[in-house]
C-alpha positions as CSV (number, residue, x, y, z in Angstrom):
1,X,0.0,0.0,0.0
2,X,1.3,3.5,-0.9
3,X,1.1,6.1,1.9
4,X,-1.8,8.6,1.7
5,X,0.4,11.7,1.2
6,X,0.3,13.7,-2.1
7,X,2.9,13.1,-4.7
8,X,4.6,14.8,-7.7
9,X,7.0,13.4,-10.3
10,X,10.6,14.7,-10.4
11,X,13.5,14.4,-12.8
12,X,16.6,13.0,-11.2
13,X,19.7,15.0,-12.3
14,X,23.2,13.8,-11.4
15,X,25.6,16.3,-9.8
16,X,27.7,18.6,-12.0
17,X,31.2,17.6,-12.9
18,X,32.5,20.4,-10.6
19,X,30.4,19.2,-7.7
20,X,32.3,16.2,-6.6
21,X,30.7,14.1,-3.9
22,X,27.4,15.9,-4.1
23,X,24.0,14.3,-4.2
24,X,21.7,14.1,-7.2
25,X,19.3,17.0,-7.7
26,X,15.6,16.5,-8.2
27,X,13.6,18.9,-10.5
28,X,9.9,19.1,-11.0
29,X,8.7,17.7,-14.3
30,X,6.2,19.8,-16.2
31,X,2.8,18.3,-16.5
32,X,3.3,16.2,-13.4
33,X,3.6,18.8,-10.7
34,X,-0.1,18.8,-9.5
35,X,-0.4,16.8,-6.3
36,X,-1.6,13.3,-7.0
37,X,-2.4,10.2,-5.0
38,X,0.3,7.5,-4.6
39,X,-1.4,5.2,-7.1
40,X,-1.7,8.1,-9.6
41,X,2.0,8.9,-9.0
42,X,3.0,5.3,-9.8
43,X,1.1,5.3,-13.0
44,X,2.5,8.7,-13.9
45,X,6.0,7.5,-13.1
46,X,5.6,4.5,-15.5
47,X,4.3,6.9,-18.1
48,X,7.3,9.2,-17.8
49,X,9.7,6.3,-18.0
50,X,8.1,5.0,-21.2
51,X,7.8,8.4,-22.8
52,X,11.3,9.7,-21.9
53,X,13.5,6.6,-21.4
54,X,16.7,8.6,-21.6
55,X,15.9,10.3,-18.2
56,X,15.5,9.0,-14.7
57,X,12.4,10.0,-12.7
58,X,11.1,9.5,-9.2
59,X,7.7,9.9,-7.4
60,X,8.2,12.2,-4.5
61,X,5.8,12.9,-1.6
62,X,4.9,16.5,-0.9
63,X,5.3,17.4,2.8
64,X,2.1,18.7,4.2
65,X,3.6,21.9,5.6
66,X,1.1,24.3,4.0
67,X,3.5,25.6,1.4
68,X,2.6,25.2,-2.3
69,X,4.9,23.1,-4.5
70,X,7.2,25.5,-6.4
71,X,8.5,24.9,-9.9
72,X,12.3,25.1,-10.4
73,X,13.6,26.5,-13.7
74,X,16.4,24.5,-15.2
75,X,18.1,23.6,-18.5
76,X,19.1,20.0,-19.0
77,X,21.0,18.6,-21.9
78,X,21.2,21.9,-23.7
79,X,17.5,22.4,-24.0
80,X,16.7,18.9,-25.2
81,X,14.4,18.3,-22.3
82,X,10.9,19.2,-23.5
83,X,9.4,18.0,-20.2
84,X,10.9,20.7,-18.0
85,X,8.9,23.8,-17.0
């Protein structure tokens, strides 16, 4: 059973070459930033993996702290990523 929290889909981005030892970054993926149930998130995650196999995604729970989910602007692969906001 998937926890009852709300979820979004994020793109997993490896650390930059000049950021040795840093952790991956996680960026919101456009079209999948509205809060969804855990089951919806698992379906959306599979959809993203099939549609964009060259990228890695994760389903991430939104903490219920009252703050809205904010989009992050980013450029990945020289503008090749059509899924980013």
